[in-house]
A tleap script that builds the chain and sets N, CA, C and O, in Angstrom:
source leaprc.protein.ff14SB
mol = sequence {
  NMET SER THR ALA THR GLN LEU ARG SER TYR
  THR TYR ASP ALA ASP LEU SER LEU LYS ALA
  ALA GLY LEU ILE ALA ALA ASP PRO ALA HIE
  LEU ILE VAL PRO VAL GLY GLU ALA VAL PHE
  LYS GLY VAL ALA VAL ILE ASP VAL THR ALA
  VAL GLU ILE ALA SER ASN ASP GLU ARG TYR
  VAL ILE VAL ILE GLN GLY SER THR SER SER
  THR PHE ALA SER ASP VAL GLN ASN LEU ALA
  ALA ILE GLU LEU GLY ALA THR GLU VAL ARG
  SER GLY GLY ALA ILE ASP SER LEU THR GLY
  ARG TYR GLU VAL PRO PHE ILE ASN GLU GLN
  ALA GLY VAL CYS TYR PRO TYR VAL ARG ALA
  TYR THR ASP VAL THR GLY ALA ILE ALA THR
  GLY ILE ASN TRP SER GLY PHE ILE GLY ARG
  ASP HIE LEU SER HIE CALA
}
set mol.1.N position { -20.001 210.898 18.876 }
set mol.1.CA position { -20.602 209.684 19.359 }
set mol.1.C position { -20.264 208.547 18.389 }
set mol.1.O position { -20.308 208.726 17.172 }
set mol.2.N position { -19.927 207.376 18.942 }
set mol.2.CA position { -19.558 206.221 18.129 }
set mol.2.C position { -20.781 205.425 17.720 }
set mol.2.O position { -21.763 205.334 18.457 }
set mol.3.N position { -20.700 204.853 16.534 }
set mol.3.CA position { -21.763 203.955 16.093 }
set mol.3.C position { -21.444 202.541 16.568 }
set mol.3.O position { -20.320 202.267 16.988 }
set mol.4.N position { -22.422 201.645 16.504 }
set mol.4.CA position { -22.209 200.261 16.916 }
set mol.4.C position { -21.105 199.605 16.102 }
set mol.4.O position { -20.321 198.823 16.639 }
set mol.5.N position { -21.035 199.914 14.811 }
set mol.5.CA position { -19.999 199.345 13.965 }
set mol.5.C position { -18.618 199.805 14.408 }
set mol.5.O position { -17.685 199.003 14.432 }
set mol.6.N position { -18.469 201.061 14.755 }
set mol.6.CA position { -17.176 201.558 15.215 }
set mol.6.C position { -16.779 200.915 16.533 }
set mol.6.O position { -15.598 200.646 16.751 }
set mol.7.N position { -17.726 200.663 17.406 }
set mol.7.CA position { -17.425 200.020 18.674 }
set mol.7.C position { -16.942 198.589 18.478 }
set mol.7.O position { -16.229 198.053 19.327 }
set mol.8.N position { -17.323 197.968 17.369 }
set mol.8.CA position { -16.962 196.582 17.127 }
set mol.8.C position { -15.739 196.418 16.237 }
set mol.8.O position { -15.462 195.306 15.788 }
set mol.9.N position { -15.013 197.467 15.974 }
set mol.9.CA position { -13.779 197.319 15.210 }
set mol.9.C position { -12.632 197.167 16.205 }
set mol.9.O position { -12.668 197.725 17.302 }
set mol.10.N position { -11.629 196.418 15.813 }
set mol.10.CA position { -10.531 196.105 16.711 }
set mol.10.C position { -9.200 196.418 16.044 }
set mol.10.O position { -9.007 196.155 14.857 }
set mol.11.N position { -8.307 196.970 16.806 }
set mol.11.CA position { -6.955 197.214 16.331 }
set mol.11.C position { -6.135 195.961 16.584 }
set mol.11.O position { -6.077 195.471 17.712 }
set mol.12.N position { -5.505 195.443 15.549 }
set mol.12.CA position { -4.684 194.251 15.685 }
set mol.12.C position { -3.339 194.615 16.302 }
set mol.12.O position { -2.686 195.569 15.878 }
set mol.13.N position { -2.934 193.846 17.307 }
set mol.13.CA position { -1.626 193.994 17.944 }
set mol.13.C position { -0.989 192.613 17.958 }
set mol.13.O position { -1.531 191.695 18.572 }
set mol.14.N position { 0.148 192.447 17.296 }
set mol.14.CA position { 0.801 191.140 17.205 }
set mol.14.C position { 1.104 190.549 18.580 }
set mol.14.O position { 1.144 189.327 18.723 }
set mol.15.N position { 1.319 191.386 19.589 }
set mol.15.CA position { 1.590 190.891 20.936 }
set mol.15.C position { 0.362 190.246 21.570 }
set mol.15.O position { 0.484 189.549 22.577 }
set mol.16.N position { -0.815 190.467 20.997 }
set mol.16.CA position { -2.052 189.894 21.530 }
set mol.16.C position { -2.606 188.790 20.624 }
set mol.16.O position { -3.783 188.442 20.710 }
set mol.17.N position { -1.752 188.247 19.759 }
set mol.17.CA position { -2.165 187.183 18.837 }
set mol.17.C position { -2.403 185.878 19.599 }
set mol.17.O position { -1.568 185.458 20.400 }
set mol.18.N position { -3.544 185.244 19.344 }
set mol.18.CA position { -3.860 183.952 19.945 }
set mol.18.C position { -3.473 182.789 19.039 }
set mol.18.O position { -3.058 181.733 19.517 }
set mol.19.N position { -3.612 182.989 17.718 }
set mol.19.CA position { -3.302 181.929 16.773 }
set mol.19.C position { -3.178 182.502 15.374 }
set mol.19.O position { -3.980 183.339 14.958 }
set mol.20.N position { -2.161 182.041 14.648 }
set mol.20.CA position { -2.020 182.398 13.237 }
set mol.20.C position { -2.942 181.498 12.416 }
set mol.20.O position { -3.343 180.429 12.875 }
set mol.21.N position { -3.270 181.928 11.219 }
set mol.21.CA position { -4.128 181.141 10.339 }
set mol.21.C position { -3.508 179.773 10.076 }
set mol.21.O position { -2.290 179.646 9.953 }
set mol.22.N position { -4.349 178.765 9.994 }
set mol.22.CA position { -3.885 177.417 9.701 }
set mol.22.C position { -4.938 176.394 10.081 }
set mol.22.O position { -5.713 176.604 11.014 }
set mol.23.N position { -4.963 175.283 9.354 }
set mol.23.CA position { -5.932 174.227 9.616 }
set mol.23.C position { -5.600 173.485 10.902 }
set mol.23.O position { -4.435 173.274 11.237 }
set mol.24.N position { -6.649 173.097 11.611 }
set mol.24.CA position { -6.514 172.326 12.845 }
set mol.24.C position { -7.376 171.083 12.696 }
set mol.24.O position { -8.563 171.178 12.386 }
set mol.25.N position { -6.777 169.918 12.917 }
set mol.25.CA position { -7.517 168.667 12.854 }
set mol.25.C position { -7.341 167.857 14.136 }
set mol.25.O position { -7.791 166.713 14.205 }
set mol.26.N position { -6.698 168.426 15.145 }
set mol.26.CA position { -6.462 167.761 16.434 }
set mol.26.C position { -6.715 168.775 17.548 }
set mol.26.O position { -7.338 169.808 17.304 }
set mol.27.N position { -6.249 168.503 18.752 }
set mol.27.CA position { -6.518 169.362 19.916 }
set mol.27.C position { -5.286 170.181 20.340 }
set mol.27.O position { -4.679 169.871 21.365 }
set mol.28.N position { -4.912 171.195 19.594 }
set mol.28.CA position { -3.732 171.958 19.998 }
set mol.28.C position { -4.053 173.150 20.894 }
set mol.28.O position { -5.128 173.747 20.816 }
set mol.29.N position { -3.085 173.473 21.746 }
set mol.29.CA position { -3.112 174.741 22.459 }
set mol.29.C position { -2.351 175.727 21.578 }
set mol.29.O position { -1.547 175.321 20.740 }
set mol.30.N position { -2.600 177.004 21.763 }
set mol.30.CA position { -2.015 178.008 20.890 }
set mol.30.C position { -1.133 178.967 21.683 }
set mol.30.O position { -0.728 178.652 22.802 }
set mol.31.N position { -0.836 180.115 21.124 }
set mol.31.CA position { 0.083 181.072 21.725 }
set mol.31.C position { -0.389 181.536 23.104 }
set mol.31.O position { -1.587 181.671 23.351 }
set mol.32.N position { 0.565 181.774 23.988 }
set mol.32.CA position { 0.272 182.279 25.331 }
set mol.32.C position { 0.489 183.788 25.335 }
set mol.32.O position { 1.524 184.283 24.890 }
set mol.33.N position { -0.518 184.516 25.852 }
set mol.33.CA position { -0.483 185.972 25.868 }
set mol.33.C position { -0.505 186.457 27.326 }
set mol.33.O position { -1.461 186.169 28.045 }
set mol.34.N position { 0.527 187.186 27.775 }
set mol.34.CA position { 0.468 187.760 29.119 }
set mol.34.C position { -0.431 188.998 29.126 }
set mol.34.O position { -0.215 189.930 28.350 }
set mol.35.N position { -1.439 189.005 30.003 }
set mol.35.CA position { -2.347 190.155 30.080 }
set mol.35.C position { -2.202 190.924 31.389 }
set mol.35.O position { -2.848 191.956 31.572 }
set mol.36.N position { -1.364 190.437 32.299 }
set mol.36.CA position { -1.081 191.165 33.536 }
set mol.36.C position { -1.812 190.607 34.743 }
set mol.36.O position { -2.713 189.776 34.625 }
set mol.37.N position { -1.398 191.085 35.901 }
set mol.37.CA position { -1.919 190.588 37.177 }
set mol.37.C position { -3.286 191.156 37.536 }
set mol.37.O position { -3.977 190.587 38.380 }
set mol.38.N position { -3.693 192.258 36.924 }
set mol.38.CA position { -4.961 192.903 37.249 }
set mol.38.C position { -6.090 192.303 36.412 }
set mol.38.O position { -5.841 191.541 35.477 }
set mol.39.N position { -7.321 192.648 36.752 }
set mol.39.CA position { -8.474 192.196 35.983 }
set mol.39.C position { -8.388 192.775 34.571 }
set mol.39.O position { -8.170 193.972 34.386 }
set mol.40.N position { -8.562 191.905 33.590 }
set mol.40.CA position { -8.476 192.280 32.181 }
set mol.40.C position { -9.740 191.815 31.485 }
set mol.40.O position { -10.083 190.634 31.535 }
set mol.41.N position { -10.433 192.737 30.838 }
set mol.41.CA position { -11.622 192.392 30.052 }
set mol.41.C position { -11.262 192.554 28.580 }
set mol.41.O position { -10.821 193.621 28.152 }
set mol.42.N position { -11.451 191.499 27.822 }
set mol.42.CA position { -11.108 191.549 26.412 }
set mol.42.C position { -12.106 190.798 25.561 }
set mol.42.O position { -13.086 190.245 26.060 }
set mol.43.N position { -11.840 190.789 24.274 }
set mol.43.CA position { -12.653 190.061 23.319 }
set mol.43.C position { -11.712 189.216 22.467 }
set mol.43.O position { -10.777 189.735 21.856 }
set mol.44.N position { -11.968 187.910 22.434 }
set mol.44.CA position { -11.220 187.055 21.523 }
set mol.44.C position { -11.874 187.215 20.155 }
set mol.44.O position { -13.025 186.829 19.957 }
set mol.45.N position { -11.129 187.788 19.217 }
set mol.45.CA position { -11.626 188.018 17.862 }
set mol.45.C position { -11.142 186.838 17.020 }
set mol.45.O position { -9.943 186.668 16.803 }
set mol.46.N position { -12.092 186.026 16.549 }
set mol.46.CA position { -11.774 184.777 15.866 }
set mol.46.C position { -12.280 184.862 14.433 }
set mol.46.O position { -13.479 185.002 14.192 }
set mol.47.N position { -11.350 184.775 13.486 }
set mol.47.CA position { -11.681 184.826 12.062 }
set mol.47.C position { -11.585 183.419 11.478 }
set mol.47.O position { -10.490 182.879 11.319 }
set mol.48.N position { -12.733 182.832 11.160 }
set mol.48.CA position { -12.811 181.472 10.632 }
set mol.48.C position { -12.888 181.547 9.107 }
set mol.48.O position { -13.775 182.196 8.552 }
set mol.49.N position { -11.942 180.872 8.433 }
set mol.49.CA position { -11.930 180.882 6.962 }
set mol.49.C position { -12.355 179.545 6.369 }
set mol.49.O position { -12.656 179.475 5.177 }
set mol.50.N position { -12.388 178.484 7.172 }
set mol.50.CA position { -12.868 177.181 6.708 }
set mol.50.C position { -13.320 176.378 7.920 }
set mol.50.O position { -12.683 176.404 8.973 }
set mol.51.N position { -14.436 175.661 7.752 }
set mol.51.CA position { -14.931 174.794 8.819 }
set mol.51.C position { -15.522 173.542 8.175 }
set mol.51.O position { -16.547 173.602 7.497 }
set mol.52.N position { -14.857 172.410 8.399 }
set mol.52.CA position { -15.291 171.149 7.802 }
set mol.52.C position { -16.464 170.573 8.585 }
set mol.52.O position { -16.395 170.427 9.806 }
set mol.53.N position { -17.539 170.249 7.875 }
set mol.53.CA position { -18.709 169.614 8.486 }
set mol.53.C position { -19.265 168.512 7.576 }
set mol.53.O position { -20.449 168.185 7.651 }
set mol.54.N position { -18.417 167.942 6.721 }
set mol.54.CA position { -18.848 166.983 5.701 }
set mol.54.C position { -19.491 165.724 6.271 }
set mol.54.O position { -20.405 165.178 5.653 }
set mol.55.N position { -19.044 165.249 7.428 }
set mol.55.CA position { -19.583 164.022 8.024 }
set mol.55.C position { -20.737 164.291 8.987 }
set mol.55.O position { -21.330 163.356 9.524 }
set mol.56.N position { -21.050 165.543 9.202 }
set mol.56.CA position { -22.117 165.952 10.120 }
set mol.56.C position { -21.887 165.530 11.567 }
set mol.56.O position { -22.834 165.456 12.350 }
set mol.57.N position { -20.624 165.251 11.926 }
set mol.57.CA position { -20.316 164.949 13.329 }
set mol.57.C position { -19.116 165.750 13.838 }
set mol.57.O position { -18.600 165.494 14.925 }
set mol.58.N position { -18.683 166.720 13.036 }
set mol.58.CA position { -17.525 167.532 13.409 }
set mol.58.C position { -17.953 168.643 14.375 }
set mol.58.O position { -18.934 169.350 14.146 }
set mol.59.N position { -17.188 168.769 15.456 }
set mol.59.CA position { -17.460 169.795 16.476 }
set mol.59.C position { -16.135 170.397 16.908 }
set mol.59.O position { -15.173 169.678 17.182 }
set mol.60.N position { -16.093 171.721 16.967 }
set mol.60.CA position { -14.883 172.450 17.339 }
set mol.60.C position { -15.263 173.428 18.448 }
set mol.60.O position { -16.134 174.276 18.256 }
set mol.61.N position { -14.622 173.316 19.590 }
set mol.61.CA position { -14.862 174.254 20.676 }
set mol.61.C position { -13.566 175.038 20.878 }
set mol.61.O position { -12.539 174.479 21.263 }
set mol.62.N position { -13.635 176.332 20.612 }
set mol.62.CA position { -12.476 177.206 20.833 }
set mol.62.C position { -12.650 177.790 22.228 }
set mol.62.O position { -13.590 178.541 22.490 }
set mol.63.N position { -11.736 177.435 23.111 }
set mol.63.CA position { -11.813 177.819 24.513 }
set mol.63.C position { -10.741 178.867 24.808 }
set mol.63.O position { -9.575 178.694 24.456 }
set mol.64.N position { -11.148 179.940 25.450 }
set mol.64.CA position { -10.190 180.931 25.943 }
set mol.64.C position { -9.865 180.540 27.374 }
set mol.64.O position { -10.744 180.509 28.236 }
set mol.65.N position { -8.598 180.243 27.618 }
set mol.65.CA position { -8.163 179.761 28.921 }
set mol.65.C position { -7.236 180.759 29.592 }
set mol.65.O position { -6.549 181.538 28.931 }
set mol.66.N position { -7.230 180.721 30.914 }
set mol.66.CA position { -6.303 181.519 31.696 }
set mol.66.C position { -5.485 180.608 32.590 }
set mol.66.O position { -5.886 179.480 32.876 }
set mol.67.N position { -4.332 181.101 33.031 }
set mol.67.CA position { -3.487 180.337 33.948 }
set mol.67.C position { -2.644 181.298 34.781 }
set mol.67.O position { -2.355 182.421 34.368 }
set mol.68.N position { -2.260 180.826 35.962 }
set mol.68.CA position { -1.309 181.584 36.772 }
set mol.68.C position { 0.122 181.205 36.399 }
set mol.68.O position { 1.076 181.844 36.842 }
set mol.69.N position { 0.264 180.160 35.582 }
set mol.69.CA position { 1.564 179.686 35.133 }
set mol.69.C position { 1.852 180.217 33.726 }
set mol.69.O position { 1.006 180.118 32.837 }
set mol.70.N position { 3.024 180.770 33.533 }
set mol.70.CA position { 3.386 181.323 32.222 }
set mol.70.C position { 3.536 180.234 31.162 }
set mol.70.O position { 3.562 180.539 29.969 }
set mol.71.N position { 3.636 178.968 31.577 }
set mol.71.CA position { 3.746 177.852 30.635 }
set mol.71.C position { 2.453 177.025 30.570 }
set mol.71.O position { 2.383 176.046 29.826 }
set mol.72.N position { 1.449 177.408 31.330 }
set mol.72.CA position { 0.197 176.665 31.439 }
set mol.72.C position { 0.426 175.262 31.986 }
set mol.72.O position { -0.303 174.330 31.645 }
set mol.73.N position { 1.446 175.111 32.842 }
set mol.73.CA position { 1.749 173.816 33.452 }
set mol.73.C position { 0.774 173.487 34.582 }
set mol.73.O position { 0.645 172.326 34.970 }
set mol.74.N position { 0.085 174.507 35.113 }
set mol.74.CA position { -0.854 174.287 36.216 }
set mol.74.C position { -1.870 175.419 36.264 }
set mol.74.O position { -1.744 176.415 35.552 }
set mol.75.N position { -2.875 175.253 37.111 }
set mol.75.CA position { -3.894 176.287 37.349 }
set mol.75.C position { -4.537 176.796 36.059 }
set mol.75.O position { -4.663 178.005 35.864 }
set mol.76.N position { -4.939 175.891 35.192 }
set mol.76.CA position { -5.604 176.276 33.939 }
set mol.76.C position { -7.108 176.409 34.198 }
set mol.76.O position { -7.732 175.503 34.751 }
set mol.77.N position { -7.675 177.537 33.796 }
set mol.77.CA position { -9.098 177.806 33.980 }
set mol.77.C position { -9.710 178.182 32.629 }
set mol.77.O position { -9.133 178.977 31.887 }
set mol.78.N position { -10.859 177.621 32.314 }
set mol.78.CA position { -11.583 178.008 31.109 }
set mol.78.C position { -12.334 179.299 31.399 }
set mol.78.O position { -13.149 179.353 32.320 }
set mol.79.N position { -12.062 180.339 30.616 }
set mol.79.CA position { -12.650 181.658 30.833 }
set mol.79.C position { -13.868 181.903 29.950 }
set mol.79.O position { -14.810 182.571 30.375 }
set mol.80.N position { -13.865 181.377 28.735 }
set mol.80.CA position { -14.970 181.551 27.779 }
set mol.80.C position { -14.773 180.546 26.656 }
set mol.80.O position { -13.685 179.997 26.484 }
set mol.81.N position { -15.840 180.309 25.887 }
set mol.81.CA position { -15.731 179.351 24.780 }
set mol.81.C position { -16.787 179.638 23.734 }
set mol.81.O position { -17.816 180.256 24.008 }
set mol.82.N position { -16.501 179.169 22.514 }
set mol.82.CA position { -17.485 179.192 21.435 }
set mol.82.C position { -17.442 177.833 20.756 }
set mol.82.O position { -16.372 177.280 20.505 }
set mol.83.N position { -18.622 177.306 20.463 }
set mol.83.CA position { -18.751 176.000 19.840 }
set mol.83.C position { -19.127 176.186 18.367 }
set mol.83.O position { -20.071 176.906 18.045 }
set mol.84.N position { -18.376 175.529 17.482 }
set mol.84.CA position { -18.630 175.576 16.046 }
set mol.84.C position { -18.731 174.149 15.525 }
set mol.84.O position { -18.276 173.213 16.182 }
set mol.85.N position { -19.324 173.978 14.351 }
set mol.85.CA position { -19.380 172.657 13.736 }
set mol.85.C position { -20.707 172.383 13.072 }
set mol.85.O position { -21.419 173.299 12.662 }
set mol.86.N position { -21.034 171.090 12.970 }
set mol.86.CA position { -22.253 170.637 12.295 }
set mol.86.C position { -23.452 170.746 13.234 }
set mol.86.O position { -23.335 170.503 14.436 }
set mol.87.N position { -24.590 171.108 12.683 }
set mol.87.CA position { -25.813 171.262 13.477 }
set mol.87.C position { -26.163 169.991 14.243 }
set mol.87.O position { -26.720 170.062 15.339 }
set mol.88.N position { -25.840 168.828 13.676 }
set mol.88.CA position { -26.179 167.551 14.306 }
set mol.88.C position { -25.501 167.348 15.664 }
set mol.88.O position { -25.997 166.585 16.493 }
set mol.89.N position { -24.370 168.025 15.898 }
set mol.89.CA position { -23.636 167.828 17.155 }
set mol.89.C position { -23.460 169.112 17.967 }
set mol.89.O position { -22.859 169.084 19.041 }
set mol.90.N position { -23.968 170.217 17.475 }
set mol.90.CA position { -23.863 171.472 18.233 }
set mol.90.C position { -24.945 171.536 19.295 }
set mol.90.O position { -26.061 171.067 19.074 }
set mol.91.N position { -24.631 172.103 20.426 }
set mol.91.CA position { -25.577 172.219 21.530 }
set mol.91.C position { -26.840 172.931 21.092 }
set mol.91.O position { -26.783 173.957 20.414 }
set mol.92.N position { -27.988 172.380 21.484 }
set mol.92.CA position { -29.266 173.003 21.191 }
set mol.92.C position { -29.663 172.990 19.735 }
set mol.92.O position { -30.619 173.668 19.357 }
set mol.93.N position { -28.950 172.230 18.892 }
set mol.93.CA position { -29.295 172.166 17.479 }
set mol.93.C position { -28.975 173.421 16.709 }
set mol.93.O position { -29.633 173.721 15.713 }
set mol.94.N position { -27.963 174.174 17.157 }
set mol.94.CA position { -27.545 175.387 16.447 }
set mol.94.C position { -27.211 175.044 14.998 }
set mol.94.O position { -26.847 173.909 14.691 }
set mol.95.N position { -27.336 176.025 14.111 }
set mol.95.CA position { -27.107 175.796 12.684 }
set mol.95.C position { -25.671 175.378 12.390 }
set mol.95.O position { -24.782 175.549 13.224 }
set mol.96.N position { -25.452 174.825 11.190 }
set mol.96.CA position { -24.083 174.566 10.738 }
set mol.96.C position { -23.300 175.873 10.822 }
set mol.96.O position { -23.790 176.926 10.414 }
set mol.97.N position { -22.098 175.799 11.347 }
set mol.97.CA position { -21.283 177.006 11.500 }
set mol.97.C position { -20.866 177.572 10.153 }
set mol.97.O position { -20.667 176.841 9.183 }
set mol.98.N position { -20.741 178.867 10.118 }
set mol.98.CA position { -20.370 179.599 8.915 }
set mol.98.C position { -18.956 180.135 9.048 }
set mol.98.O position { -18.433 180.247 10.157 }
set mol.99.N position { -18.334 180.467 7.923 }
set mol.99.CA position { -17.065 181.176 7.982 }
set mol.99.C position { -17.370 182.635 8.306 }
set mol.99.O position { -18.472 183.122 8.053 }
set mol.100.N position { -16.389 183.320 8.866 }
set mol.100.CA position { -16.579 184.720 9.213 }
set mol.100.C position { -15.964 185.040 10.561 }
set mol.100.O position { -15.200 184.250 11.116 }
set mol.101.N position { -16.308 186.205 11.077 }
set mol.101.CA position { -15.751 186.689 12.345 }
set mol.101.C position { -16.680 186.361 13.501 }
set mol.101.O position { -17.893 186.560 13.437 }
set mol.102.N position { -16.060 185.850 14.565 }
set mol.102.CA position { -16.763 185.567 15.817 }
set mol.102.C position { -16.073 186.359 16.921 }
set mol.102.O position { -14.848 186.480 16.936 }
set mol.103.N position { -16.859 186.893 17.836 }
set mol.103.CA position { -16.325 187.685 18.945 }
set mol.103.C position { -16.730 187.022 20.253 }
set mol.103.O position { -17.913 186.784 20.497 }
set mol.104.N position { -15.738 186.725 21.098 }
set mol.104.CA position { -15.988 186.027 22.354 }
set mol.104.C position { -15.466 186.884 23.510 }
set mol.104.O position { -14.263 186.909 23.767 }
set mol.105.N position { -16.364 187.585 24.205 }
set mol.105.CA position { -15.926 188.392 25.352 }
set mol.105.C position { -15.449 187.487 26.488 }
set mol.105.O position { -15.992 186.403 26.699 }
set mol.106.N position { -14.438 187.941 27.211 }
set mol.106.CA position { -13.949 187.171 28.359 }
set mol.106.C position { -13.337 188.116 29.380 }
set mol.106.O position { -13.035 189.272 29.085 }
set mol.107.N position { -13.165 187.598 30.577 }
set mol.107.CA position { -12.491 188.314 31.657 }
set mol.107.C position { -11.501 187.328 32.277 }
set mol.107.O position { -11.812 186.145 32.411 }
set mol.108.N position { -10.321 187.800 32.654 }
set mol.108.CA position { -9.295 186.887 33.162 }
set mol.108.C position { -9.435 186.596 34.652 }
set mol.108.O position { -8.537 186.010 35.255 }
set mol.109.N position { -10.535 186.993 35.238 }
set mol.109.CA position { -10.775 186.730 36.660 }
set mol.109.C position { -11.975 185.800 36.804 }
set mol.109.O position { -13.041 186.049 36.239 }
set mol.110.N position { -11.789 184.731 37.563 }
set mol.110.CA position { -12.863 183.779 37.848 }
set mol.110.C position { -12.773 183.393 39.318 }
set mol.110.O position { -11.693 183.060 39.805 }
set mol.111.N position { -13.890 183.433 40.024 }
set mol.111.CA position { -13.958 183.020 41.433 }
set mol.111.C position { -12.902 183.726 42.285 }
set mol.111.O position { -12.332 183.129 43.199 }
set mol.112.N position { -12.648 184.994 41.982 }
set mol.112.CA position { -11.715 185.788 42.773 }
set mol.112.C position { -10.247 185.598 42.434 }
set mol.112.O position { -9.384 186.174 43.098 }
set mol.113.N position { -9.946 184.803 41.416 }
set mol.113.CA position { -8.558 184.557 41.008 }
set mol.113.C position { -8.317 185.217 39.658 }
set mol.113.O position { -9.075 185.002 38.712 }
set mol.114.N position { -7.249 186.028 39.568 }
set mol.114.CA position { -6.843 186.628 38.291 }
set mol.114.C position { -5.815 185.715 37.626 }
set mol.114.O position { -4.855 185.265 38.252 }
set mol.115.N position { -6.042 185.462 36.364 }
set mol.115.CA position { -5.134 184.629 35.580 }
set mol.115.C position { -4.359 185.540 34.632 }
set mol.115.O position { -4.925 186.038 33.659 }
set mol.116.N position { -3.067 185.766 34.904 }
set mol.116.CA position { -2.293 186.738 34.118 }
set mol.116.C position { -1.876 186.257 32.728 }
set mol.116.O position { -1.359 187.040 31.932 }
set mol.117.N position { -2.097 184.983 32.435 }
set mol.117.CA position { -1.727 184.437 31.126 }
set mol.117.C position { -2.975 183.861 30.463 }
set mol.117.O position { -3.779 183.185 31.105 }
set mol.118.N position { -3.120 184.138 29.176 }
set mol.118.CA position { -4.298 183.717 28.422 }
set mol.118.C position { -3.840 183.022 27.140 }
set mol.118.O position { -2.834 183.396 26.537 }
set mol.119.N position { -4.596 182.006 26.741 }
set mol.119.CA position { -4.350 181.330 25.468 }
set mol.119.C position { -5.679 180.816 24.927 }
set mol.119.O position { -6.689 180.809 25.631 }
set mol.120.N position { -5.665 180.392 23.682 }
set mol.120.CA position { -6.804 179.696 23.095 }
set mol.120.C position { -6.446 178.218 23.001 }
set mol.120.O position { -5.283 177.849 22.831 }
set mol.121.N position { -7.462 177.393 23.114 }
set mol.121.CA position { -7.313 175.944 22.975 }
set mol.121.C position { -8.464 175.480 22.090 }
set mol.121.O position { -9.605 175.894 22.297 }
set mol.122.N position { -8.184 174.633 21.112 }
set mol.122.CA position { -9.231 174.139 20.216 }
set mol.122.C position { -9.480 172.669 20.495 }
set mol.122.O position { -8.596 171.834 20.299 }
set mol.123.N position { -10.699 172.348 20.957 }
set mol.123.CA position { -11.108 170.966 21.192 }
set mol.123.C position { -11.810 170.474 19.930 }
set mol.123.O position { -12.827 171.035 19.521 }
set mol.124.N position { -11.264 169.426 19.315 }
set mol.124.CA position { -11.748 168.922 18.033 }
set mol.124.C position { -12.300 167.515 18.222 }
set mol.124.O position { -11.616 166.646 18.761 }
set mol.125.N position { -13.550 167.285 17.776 }
set mol.125.CA position { -14.133 165.949 17.832 }
set mol.125.C position { -14.857 165.645 16.521 }
set mol.125.O position { -15.270 166.553 15.799 }
set mol.126.N position { -15.002 164.353 16.228 }
set mol.126.CA position { -15.700 163.922 15.023 }
set mol.126.C position { -14.749 163.317 14.011 }
set mol.126.O position { -13.553 163.175 14.264 }
set mol.127.N position { -15.303 162.964 12.859 }
set mol.127.CA position { -14.529 162.389 11.757 }
set mol.127.C position { -13.895 163.541 10.986 }
set mol.127.O position { -14.490 164.069 10.048 }
set mol.128.N position { -12.697 163.924 11.382 }
set mol.128.CA position { -12.044 165.113 10.844 }
set mol.128.C position { -11.111 164.741 9.699 }
set mol.128.O position { -10.221 163.905 9.856 }
set mol.129.N position { -11.324 165.369 8.550 }
set mol.129.CA position { -10.420 165.204 7.409 }
set mol.129.C position { -9.534 166.442 7.306 }
set mol.129.O position { -8.309 166.338 7.363 }
set mol.130.N position { -10.149 167.606 7.156 }
set mol.130.CA position { -9.374 168.840 7.035 }
set mol.130.C position { -9.473 169.717 8.279 }
set mol.130.O position { -8.499 170.390 8.615 }
set mol.131.N position { -10.591 169.735 8.965 }
set mol.131.CA position { -10.714 170.477 10.211 }
set mol.131.C position { -11.225 171.892 10.040 }
set mol.131.O position { -12.060 172.174 9.181 }
set mol.132.N position { -10.710 172.768 10.870 }
set mol.132.CA position { -11.128 174.165 10.905 }
set mol.132.C position { -9.902 175.050 10.718 }
set mol.132.O position { -8.827 174.751 11.240 }
set mol.133.N position { -10.063 176.124 9.984 }
set mol.133.CA position { -8.979 177.088 9.788 }
set mol.133.C position { -9.423 178.397 10.425 }
set mol.133.O position { -10.430 178.982 10.026 }
set mol.134.N position { -8.664 178.851 11.419 }
set mol.134.CA position { -8.990 180.124 12.050 }
set mol.134.C position { -7.731 180.821 12.528 }
set mol.134.O position { -6.700 180.195 12.776 }
set mol.135.N position { -7.844 182.124 12.648 }
set mol.135.CA position { -6.808 182.938 13.270 }
set mol.135.C position { -7.515 183.802 14.303 }
set mol.135.O position { -8.718 184.043 14.205 }
set mol.136.N position { -6.763 184.265 15.290 }
set mol.136.CA position { -7.412 185.064 16.313 }
set mol.136.C position { -6.456 185.927 17.097 }
set mol.136.O position { -5.248 185.689 17.136 }
set mol.137.N position { -7.034 186.941 17.723 }
set mol.137.CA position { -6.263 187.844 18.570 }
set mol.137.C position { -7.182 188.400 19.649 }
set mol.137.O position { -8.404 188.275 19.573 }
set mol.138.N position { -6.575 189.010 20.644 }
set mol.138.CA position { -7.336 189.645 21.712 }
set mol.138.C position { -7.524 191.109 21.364 }
set mol.138.O position { -6.566 191.829 21.083 }
set mol.139.N position { -8.776 191.533 21.390 }
set mol.139.CA position { -9.108 192.935 21.179 }
set mol.139.C position { -9.591 193.554 22.477 }
set mol.139.O position { -9.993 192.851 23.404 }
set mol.140.N position { -9.548 194.845 22.530 }
set mol.140.CA position { -10.023 195.569 23.706 }
set mol.140.C position { -11.551 195.517 23.752 }
set mol.140.O position { -12.225 195.701 22.739 }
set mol.141.N position { -12.080 195.264 24.948 }
set mol.141.CA position { -13.530 195.265 25.152 }
set mol.141.C position { -13.996 196.713 25.229 }
set mol.141.O position { -13.947 197.329 26.294 }
set mol.142.N position { -14.446 197.255 24.103 }
set mol.142.CA position { -14.832 198.665 24.024 }
set mol.142.C position { -16.036 198.996 24.887 }
set mol.142.O position { -16.137 200.112 25.397 }
set mol.143.N position { -16.945 198.056 25.060 }
set mol.143.CA position { -18.174 198.328 25.777 }
set mol.143.C position { -17.963 198.509 27.268 }
set mol.143.O position { -18.697 199.262 27.908 }
set mol.144.N position { -16.960 197.823 27.839 }
set mol.144.CA position { -16.723 197.955 29.278 }
set mol.144.C position { -15.711 199.051 29.590 }
set mol.144.O position { -15.542 199.426 30.750 }
set mol.145.N position { -15.039 199.565 28.571 }
set mol.145.CA position { -13.995 200.589 28.734 }
set mol.145.C position { -12.880 200.100 29.654 }
set mol.145.O position { -12.291 200.887 30.395 }
set mol.146.N position { -12.592 198.795 29.606 }
set mol.146.CA position { -11.539 198.247 30.456 }
set mol.146.C position { -10.264 198.055 29.656 }
set mol.146.O position { -9.257 197.600 30.199 }
savepdb mol mol.pdb
quit
């Protein structure tokens, strides 16, 4: 029988990389990952090593997006998101974001449409000097056995 900690460990696969480590101070899209035409349940594993909140107005929303286009030229759908940043601008007054690992479950099907391509997109707002540094990859959703 597996423990909760074992269920939350992820095997890294370079083919499922969403973003390499590096500071972000603007709104970039990241690597595109093909997950296939069928329903895919995964976890975006996001490792944050720095998050600037010096002005108390910095907000970073990491969005997991899907598309039917391999270039994301059309049919872009937001599948899941996590909001990080200063407590003053986070929804519901959430605490200042911390460095560490964040796990964002997602499914590539929305409203009956499967999106075979997945990427991360970082929406950055506020007075940004250095920004946020994160890397991420797609891990298997162990809990759904998908």
